[in-house]
C-alpha positions in Angstrom: 6.3 -9.0 -22.7 6.7 -12.4 -24.5 3.9 -14.9 -23.9 6.1 -18.0 -23.8 8.8 -16.7 -21.5 7.3 -14.0 -19.3 5.5 -14.7 -16.1 3.0 -11.9 -16.6 1.9 -13.3 -19.9 1.7 -16.9 -18.5 -0.6 -15.6 -15.7 -2.8 -14.0 -18.4 -2.7 -17.3 -20.4 -3.8 -19.3 -17.4 -6.6 -17.0 -16.4 -8.0 -16.7 -19.9 -7.4 -20.3 -20.9 -4.5 -21.9 -22.7 -3.3 -24.2 -25.5 -1.6 -26.4 -22.9 -5.0 -28.1 -22.1 -5.1 -31.9 -22.5 -6.9 -33.8 -25.2 -10.7 -33.4 -25.4 -13.0 -36.3 -24.6 -15.8 -35.5 -26.9 -18.6 -33.0 -27.2 -18.1 -29.3 -26.8 -20.1 -27.2 -24.4 -23.3 -25.4 -25.5 -23.5 -21.7 -26.2 -21.9 -19.5 -23.6 -24.3 -19.0 -20.6 -26.3 -22.3 -21.2 -25.8 -24.9 -18.5 -24.1 -28.0 -19.9 -22.7 -31.0 -18.1 -18.9 -31.1 -18.5 -16.9 -34.1 -17.6 -13.4 -34.2 -16.2 -12.1 -37.8 -16.1 -8.8 -39.6 -16.0 -6.4 -41.7 -14.0 -4.1 -40.9 -11.1 -0.8 -42.8 -11.1 2.4 -42.9 -9.1 5.9 -42.2 -10.4 6.2 -45.9 -11.5 3.0 -45.6 -13.6 0.9 -47.7 -11.2 -2.7 -46.6 -10.5 -3.3 -44.9 -7.1 -6.4 -46.0 -5.3 -8.1 -43.7 -2.8 -6.6 -40.5 -3.9 -8.8 -37.4 -3.2 -9.6 -35.6 -6.4 -11.2 -32.1 -6.4 -12.6 -30.1 -9.3 -12.0 -26.4 -8.8 -13.1 -23.3 -10.8 -11.8 -19.8 -10.8 -14.7 -17.3 -10.3 -14.2 -13.7 -11.1 -15.7 -11.1 -8.7 -17.6 -8.1 -9.9 -14.7 -5.7 -9.6 -12.0 -5.7 -12.3 -9.1 -5.2 -9.8 -10.1 -8.1 -7.5 -8.3 -11.4 -7.7 -10.4 -14.4 -8.8 -11.9 -16.6 -6.1 -11.8 -20.4 -6.0 -15.0 -22.5 -6.0 -15.1 -26.3 -5.3 -17.3 -27.9 -7.9 -17.1 -31.6 -6.9 -14.9 -33.9 -4.9 -14.3 -37.6 -5.2 -11.8 -40.5 -4.8 -10.0 -42.7 -7.3 -11.1 -46.3 -7.8 -8.8 -49.3 -7.5 -7.7 -48.7 -11.1 -6.9 -45.1 -10.2 -9.7 -43.7 -12.3 -12.0 -40.8 -11.4 -14.9 -38.9 -13.0 -16.0 -35.5 -12.0 -18.7 -33.2 -13.4 -19.5 -29.5 -13.6 -22.8 -27.9 -14.7 -21.7 -24.8 -16.5 -21.1 -24.2 -20.2 -19.0 -21.0 -19.6 -15.8 -21.7 -21.5 -14.1 -18.6 -20.1 -13.7 -19.8 -16.5 -10.5 -21.9 -16.0 -11.0 -25.1 -14.1 -8.5 -27.5 -12.4 -8.4 -31.0 -11.0 -6.1 -31.5 -8.0 -5.2 -35.0 -6.7 -3.9 -35.6 -3.2 -2.9 -38.7 -1.2 -0.9 -38.7 2.1 2.7 -39.5 1.5 2.7 -38.6 -2.2 3.3 -35.3 -3.9 0.3 -33.2 -5.0 -0.7 -33.5 -8.6 -2.8 -31.3 -10.9 -4.2 -30.4 -14.3 -5.6 -27.1 -15.3 -7.4 -26.1 -18.4 -9.9 -23.7 -20.1 -13.4 -24.9 -19.2 -16.2 -25.6 -21.7 -15.4 -29.1 -23.0 -15.0 -32.6 -21.6 -11.4 -33.5 -20.6 -9.4 -36.6 -19.8 -6.2 -36.5 -17.8 -3.4 -38.6 -16.4 -2.2 -37.1 -13.1 1.0 -38.3 -11.5 1.6 -38.2 -7.8 5.3 -38.2 -7.4 7.9 -38.1 -4.6 6.7 -35.8 -1.8 8.6 -33.2 0.1 7.6 -30.4 2.5 7.7 -26.7 1.4 8.7 -24.7 4.5 9.4 -21.1 5.3 9.1 -18.2 7.7 7.1 -15.0 7.8 8.6 -12.0 9.6 8.0 -8.3 10.1 10.1 -5.4 8.9 12.4 -5.9 11.8 12.9 -9.6 11.1 10.7 -10.7 14.0 8.4 -13.8 13.4 4.7 -13.1 12.8 2.2 -15.8 14.1 -1.1 -16.7 12.6 -0.3 -15.5 9.1 -2.4 -17.0 6.2 0.1 -18.4 3.7 -1.0 -19.9 0.3 0.3 -21.2 -3.0 -0.4 -18.4 -5.5 1.3 -20.1 -8.5 2.7 -23.5 -9.2 4.5 -25.2 -12.1 6.1 -28.5 -12.9 7.2 -30.3 -16.1 9.1 -28.9 -19.0 9.0 -28.5 -22.8 5.4 -29.0 -24.0 4.3 -30.8 -20.8 4.2 -27.8 -18.4 1.6 -28.2 -15.6 0.6 -24.8 -14.4 -1.6 -24.2 -11.4 -3.1 -20.9 -10.2 -5.8 -21.4 -7.5 -5.4 -18.6 -5.0 -6.1 -19.7 -1.4 -7.0 -23.3 -2.3 -4.3 -24.7 -0.1 -3.8 -22.2 2.7 -2.0 -22.9 5.9 -1.1 -20.6 8.9 2.2 -19.8 10.6 2.8 -21.1 14.1 4.0 -18.9 17.0 7.5 -18.9 15.6 6.3 -17.6 12.2 7.0 -21.0 10.5 4.7 -22.4 7.8 4.6 -25.9 6.2 3.0 -27.3 3.1 3.2 -31.1 3.4 3.3 -33.6 0.5 4.2 -31.2 -2.2 5.7 -32.6 -5.5 9.5 -32.5 -5.1 10.1 -31.5 -8.8 7.6 -28.6 -8.7 8.3 -24.9 -8.1 6.0 -22.3 -6.5 5.2 -18.7 -5.8 3.6 -17.8 -2.4 1.1 -15.4 -1.0 1.0 -14.3 2.7 -1.7 -12.1 4.4 -2.7 -10.9 7.9 -4.9 -8.2 9.1 -3.0 -5.0 9.7 -0.2 -6.1 7.4 0.5 -5.6 3.7 -0.3 -8.7 1.7 2.7 -10.1 -0.2 2.4 -12.2 -3.4 5.8 -13.2 -4.8 4.2 -13.9 -8.2 4.0 -10.1 -8.7 7.8 -9.7 -8.4 8.3 -12.3 -11.1 5.7 -10.7 -13.4 7.2 -7.3 -13.0 10.8 -8.2 -13.6 9.5 -10.4 -16.5 11.7 -13.6 -16.2 11.1 -16.9 -14.6 14.7 -17.1 -13.4 15.3 -15.5 -10.1 19.0 -16.4 -10.1 21.5 -17.1 -12.8 21.8 -20.8 -12.0 18.1 -21.5 -12.5 17.4 -22.9 -16.0 15.4 -20.9 -18.5 13.1 -22.4 -21.0 15.9 -22.8 -23.6 17.9 -25.0 -21.2 15.1 -27.5 -20.7 13.0 -26.1 -17.9 11.2 -23.2 -16.2 11.3 -22.7 -12.5 9.6 -20.4 -10.0 11.3 -19.0 -6.9 10.5 -21.6 -4.3 11.0 -25.4 -4.2 10.0 -28.1 -1.7 13.0 -28.9 0.5 14.5 -25.4 -0.1 15.9 -23.7 3.0 15.9 -20.0 3.9 12.5 -19.1 2.5 11.4 -15.9 4.2 8.5 -13.6 3.5 8.4 -10.1 4.9 5.1 -8.4 5.8 5.4 -4.7 6.6 2.7 -2.8 8.6 -0.2 -1.6 6.4 -1.5 1.9 5.8 -5.2 2.9 5.7 -7.1 5.4 3.6 -10.4 6.9 4.6 -12.7 9.2 2.6 -16.1 9.9 1.0 -17.7 9.5 -2.4 -20.1 12.2 -3.7 -22.0 13.1 -6.8 -20.0 15.9 -8.4 -23.0 17.7 -9.7 -25.0 17.8 -6.4 -22.3 17.3 -3.8 -24.5 14.6 -2.1 -22.8 11.4 -0.8 -23.3 8.2 -2.7 -23.6 4.8 -1.0 -22.9 1.4 -2.5 -20.1 2.5 -4.8 -17.0 0.2 -5.1 -13.7 2.0 -4.3 -10.2 0.6 -4.9 -6.8 1.7 -3.8 -4.0 0.4 -6.1 -0.4 1.2 -6.8 1.5 2.3 -9.8 3.8 -0.7 -9.9 4.0 -4.0 -8.0 7.7 -4.9 -8.3 7.8 -5.1 -4.5 5.3 -7.9 -4.5 2.7 -6.1 -2.4 -0.8 -7.0 -3.4 -3.5 -4.3 -3.3 -6.6 -5.1 -1.2 -9.9 -5.9 -2.7 -12.3 -2.9 -3.4 -14.7 -1.9 -0.6 -18.3 -0.5 -0.9 -19.2 2.9 0.4 -21.6 3.2 3.3 -25.0 4.9 3.0 -23.3 8.2 4.0 -20.7 7.7 1.1 -17.8 7.0 3.5 -15.2 4.3 2.9 -12.1 2.8 4.6 -9.5 0.7 2.9 -6.7 -1.0 4.8 -3.9 -3.3 3.9 -2.0 -0.7 1.8 1.7 -0.6 1.3 3.7 2.5 1.8 4.4 4.6 -1.3 2.4 6.4 -4.0 -1.1 4.9 -4.3 -4.2 5.6 -6.4 -7.7 5.8 -4.9 -10.4 5.4 -7.5 -13.8 4.0 -8.3 -13.6 0.3 -9.1 -14.7 -0.8 -12.5 -17.0 -3.8 -12.9 -15.4 -6.7 -14.7 -17.9 -7.5 -17.4 -20.4 -4.6 -17.5 -20.3 -0.9 -18.1 -19.7 1.1 -14.9 -22.6 3.4 -13.8 -20.3 6.1 -12.5 -16.7 7.1 -12.9 -14.4 9.4 -10.9 -11.1 11.1 -11.4 -8.5 9.1 -9.4 -6.9 10.7 -6.4 -3.1 10.2 -5.8 -1.9 9.8 -2.2 1.6 9.1 -0.7 1.4 6.8 2.3 3.8 5.9 5.1 3.9 2.4 6.7 1.2 2.1 9.3 -0.4 5.5 8.9 -4.0 6.4 8.4 -4.8 9.0 5.7 -8.2 10.5 5.7 -10.1 13.3 4.0 -10.0 11.7 0.5 -12.9 12.7 -1.8 -14.0 11.0 -5.0 -16.4 13.0 -7.2 -18.6 10.8 -9.4 -19.7 11.8 -12.9 -21.2 9.9 -15.9 -18.0 10.6 -17.9 -18.0 9.2 -21.5 -17.9 5.8 -23.2 -15.1 4.3 -25.3 -16.4 1.5 -27.5 -13.9 -0.9 -28.9 -15.0 -3.2 -31.7 -12.8 -6.3 -32.2 -13.0 -8.5 -35.3 -11.0 -11.4 -36.7 -9.3 -11.3 -40.0 -12.4 -12.9 -41.6 -14.6 -10.0 -40.3 -16.3 -12.1 -37.6 -16.6 -10.6 -34.1 -14.1 -11.7 -31.4 -15.6 -12.3 -28.0 -13.8 -12.3 -24.7 -10.9 -10.1 -26.0 -9.3 -8.0 -23.3 -9.3 -4.3 -24.0 -7.2 -1.6 -22.2 -7.6 2.2 -22.2 -4.9 4.3 -20.5 -5.3 8.0 -19.6 -2.6 10.1 -21.2 -2.6 12.2 -18.0 -2.3 10.3 -14.7 -1.8 7.0 -16.5 -5.1 5.5 -15.1 -5.8 2.1 -16.7 -9.3 1.0 -17.5 -10.1 -2.4 -18.8 -13.0 -4.1 -20.6 -13.9 -7.4 -22.3 -15.7 -7.8 -25.6 -19.1 -9.4 -25.7 -20.4 -11.9 -28.2 -20.7 -9.1 -30.8 -17.0 -8.3 -30.4 -17.8 -5.0 -28.6 -16.4 -3.7 -25.3 -17.9 -0.5 -23.8 -15.7 1.3 -21.2 -16.9 4.3 -19.1 -14.1 6.7 -18.4 -13.7 10.3 -17.0 -13.4 13.0 -19.6 -9.9 13.2 -21.2 -7.5 11.8 -23.7 -6.8 8.0 -23.8 -4.6 5.5 -25.5 -6.5 2.4 -26.5 -4.2 -0.6 -26.9 -4.7 -3.4 -29.3 -6.9 -6.1 -27.6 -5.6 -9.4 -26.5 -7.3 -12.7 -27.1 -5.7 -16.1 -26.7 -5.3 -17.8 -30.1 -5.0 -14.5 -32.0 -1.8 -12.8 -33.2 -1.0 -9.2 -32.1 0.6 -6.2 -33.6 1.9 -3.3 -31.5 -0.7 -0.6 -32.2 -2.8 1.9 -30.3 -5.5 4.5 -31.0 -5.8 7.8 -29.3 -9.3 9.0 -28.3 -10.5 12.2 -26.7 -13.7 11.8 -24.7 -15.9 14.6 -23.3 -18.7 14.3 -20.7 -21.6 12.4 -22.2 -19.7 11.4 -25.4 -19.4 8.0 -27.0 -16.6 7.2 -29.4 -15.7 4.0 -31.1 -12.4 2.5 -32.3 -12.0 -0.8 -34.2 -9.3 -3.4 -34.2 -8.7 -6.5 -36.3 -6.8 -9.5 -34.7 
């Protein structure tokens, strides 16, 4: 998967921070974890280069939840309006440089504008509000009938070309709902931008069209859409486009219990996830749920097909428990019960990541894949360059870590872990 050309890699780039960020204003943030005032300032202009007064500007931040499989959430940091000269200044009070932030500018009658970057340093932007056009479409069921009151959002946006791409990924920041005819409308969208969409409703499978692009690995959904080499990159949906239709099939449900394998006693407060082996269909797995005091759980919103029920791993800490995943085959709309997850302490895979000069590499993404069952477990290195991943006993392939700004070679290490064991592998980026 090539970083510059593949949607999946671009998504990773956006979520981890990217070299497309604009010029810095000045001082860097303090050490990670220390609160520091960061300034996002700039000017909002129209397509003629004239300052736009009274535009609403909002500073957003992506916030990652505790479960690794959950989508990030969006937090509003500060809102304001542009002055007569089109200028704005916004502030955040967080020195964590690993949380992407974005400024979105809006004014009625003009197309939405944005800038997104890796947080941690002051930034200055020029945001253009260009010609506006509506982005419209329909949401239907598996029989083609309209579905009312569906929440529809922008999951991914892009405009510009060459070295001036403007990428936006802020899930649910601009949600709307379908009317009784299943129609949705996003008003005042930039006419030159392209988008991917997400639609969700209780009792239905959530659809995110970004996943289709990421799986098939090319920005171009049709042969006549230009690729990067021809001067531009486009997503699937454009303002003014006709015939946009999202299909939401009925969702399946899984029910079960989580127990301590050694004692057989139920365990409450454990996060459980139900994912899928591939997402080429664009169906988004639901967020993990917590077991009740009696160890029971219920997960809805699942698409038909082969699904994996497993304990959800925390995003930036070592899991307390692990469990062998359980495979289930689901039909649309059915409820499957009787699933049991058995918790153990498993073993620990330690992955130490260093740069070529021998210094530790923090915030590198690490992946371990079970050689039987193909379960994927991920971790992130700390300030010492060390990631610790708890896994069930078995054999694993540990892939070379990824960290923005570092080169990669295709390499993996094989590790066999027994109950209670800890084994370490090392990589140099």
